[in-house]
C-alpha positions in Angstrom: 21.0 4.4 -92.0 22.8 6.7 -88.6 24.7 8.9 -90.3 27.5 10.7 -87.5 26.9 14.1 -86.4 29.7 16.6 -86.9 30.3 16.2 -83.1 30.8 12.7 -83.7 32.7 13.1 -87.1 35.2 16.0 -85.1 35.6 13.4 -81.7 36.8 10.8 -84.2 39.4 12.7 -86.0 40.6 13.8 -82.8 40.6 10.7 -81.6 42.8 9.5 -85.3 46.3 9.6 -84.4 46.6 8.9 -88.8 44.0 11.9 -89.0 46.6 14.8 -91.1 45.8 17.9 -88.5 49.0 19.6 -88.2 50.8 22.0 -90.7 54.4 22.4 -90.8 55.1 25.3 -89.1 52.5 23.7 -85.8 54.5 20.8 -86.2 58.2 21.5 -86.4 57.6 24.5 -83.6 55.7 20.9 -81.4 58.6 19.1 -82.1 61.6 21.7 -81.4 62.4 21.7 -85.2 63.2 23.3 -88.4 61.0 22.8 -91.2 64.1 22.0 -93.0 64.0 18.6 -91.0 60.3 18.0 -91.7 61.1 18.2 -95.6 64.3 16.2 -94.8 62.4 13.1 -93.9 59.5 13.7 -95.9 62.1 13.8 -99.0 64.0 10.2 -97.7 60.3 8.6 -97.8 60.7 8.2 -94.0 57.6 10.4 -93.3 54.6 10.8 -96.2 52.4 13.7 -95.3 49.0 14.6 -96.6 48.8 17.5 -98.4 46.0 20.4 -98.0 43.9 21.4 -101.6 46.9 24.3 -101.6 49.9 21.8 -101.3 50.6 22.2 -98.2 51.7 19.7 -96.0 49.4 18.1 -93.0 51.3 15.8 -90.6 49.6 13.3 -88.1 50.6 12.3 -84.6 51.6 9.0 -85.5 54.0 10.9 -87.8 55.2 13.6 -85.4 56.0 10.8 -83.0 58.2 9.2 -85.3 60.1 12.1 -86.6 60.4 12.8 -83.0 62.2 9.4 -82.4 64.5 10.0 -85.8 65.3 13.1 -83.9 65.8 11.8 -80.9 68.5 8.7 -81.9 70.4 11.7 -84.6 70.9 14.1 -81.2 72.2 11.2 -79.1 75.4 11.1 -81.4 73.8 7.9 -84.0 76.1 8.1 -86.6 75.3 6.2 -90.3 77.1 3.4 -89.2 75.5 2.3 -86.4 72.3 3.2 -88.5 73.1 0.4 -91.0 74.6 -2.0 -88.4 70.9 -1.8 -86.3 68.9 -2.5 -89.6 71.0 -5.3 -90.1 70.7 -6.6 -86.7 66.2 -5.7 -87.1 66.6 -6.9 -90.7 68.3 -10.4 -89.0 65.6 -10.8 -86.5 62.5 -10.2 -88.7 64.2 -13.2 -90.7 64.1 -15.0 -88.0 60.9 -14.2 -86.7 59.3 -15.2 -90.0 61.2 -18.5 -89.9 60.2 -19.3 -86.8 56.7 -18.2 -87.8 56.4 -20.2 -91.1 57.8 -23.6 -89.1 55.6 -26.4 -89.3 53.1 -27.5 -87.1 53.2 -24.1 -84.8 50.6 -23.2 -82.0 50.7 -19.7 -82.1 47.0 -19.8 -79.8 47.8 -17.7 -76.6 48.4 -20.1 -73.8 
C-alpha cells in the first residue's frame, strides 16, 4: 500500500485546475471584478463554487477562466440579442455534429 505524502497531496492540489483554492475576494481581485459580479455568475448558475465549512465561496482556476471570459464578452459590448444569436448558432452546430457522429458506418478512427 503506497499512501501519498503530504507534499504529494499539496503538489496535486497545485496542479488541479478544479481545486477550489481562491476566496471570493482574491478571485475578484485577480480578475479585476467586484465580488458582486462573481455573485451574479453564481446566481445564474454559470459558476458553482465550492463552499468552505463556514459557507464562504471557494473558486477554482477553471471557474476563474470562465468568469474572465464572461467579463471579456461583456466588456466587448456583447448584447443580449447577440448572445442569444450566438447560442442559437452553437446549438445548431452541436446538433449538426451529433447528427454526423451518429451516421451509420462512420469511422472515427484517426488517420
